[in-house]
C-alpha positions as a Python dict, from the first residue, in 0.01 Angstrom:
ca = {
    (1, 'Q'): (0, 0, 0),
    (2, 'T'): (-373, -72, 23),
    (3, 'P'): (-537, -404, 108),
    (4, 'D'): (-724, -582, -167),
    (5, 'F'): (-1084, -693, -137),
    (6, 'R'): (-987, -1045, -28),
    (7, 'T'): (-802, -912, 275),
    (8, 'I'): (-1093, -689, 373),
    (9, 'N'): (-1346, -968, 322),
    (10, 'R'): (-1139, -1214, 525),
    (11, 'F'): (-1106, -964, 809),
    (12, 'R'): (-1478, -894, 802),
    (13, 'S'): (-1576, -1260, 801),
    (14, 'E'): (-1324, -1381, 1062),
    (15, 'R'): (-1295, -1097, 1310),
    (16, 'M'): (-1618, -903, 1280),
    (17, 'K'): (-1871, -1185, 1254),
    (18, 'G'): (-1963, -1199, 1622),
    (19, 'V'): (-1963, -821, 1657),
    (20, 'L'): (-2186, -768, 1356),
    (21, 'E'): (-2434, -1027, 1481),
    (22, 'K'): (-2458, -849, 1817),
    (23, 'V'): (-2501, -508, 1654),
    (24, 'F'): (-2765, -640, 1415),
    (25, 'T'): (-2955, -801, 1702),
    (26, 'A'): (-2940, -481, 1907),
    (27, 'V'): (-3072, -274, 1616),
    (28, 'L'): (-3360, -516, 1560),
    (29, 'E'): (-3449, -504, 1929),
    (30, 'L'): (-3453, -124, 1921),
    (31, 'L'): (-3676, -119, 1615),
    (32, 'C'): (-3924, -360, 1772),
    (33, 'V'): (-3971, -149, 2086),
}
């Protein structure tokens, strides 16, 4: 049984939003240095 795209998208938007923002910010800071 595999999750459909709605399940994956909901997980990504609800649970990973804060984490992805932090990672994105960290990558930008590294690129600017």
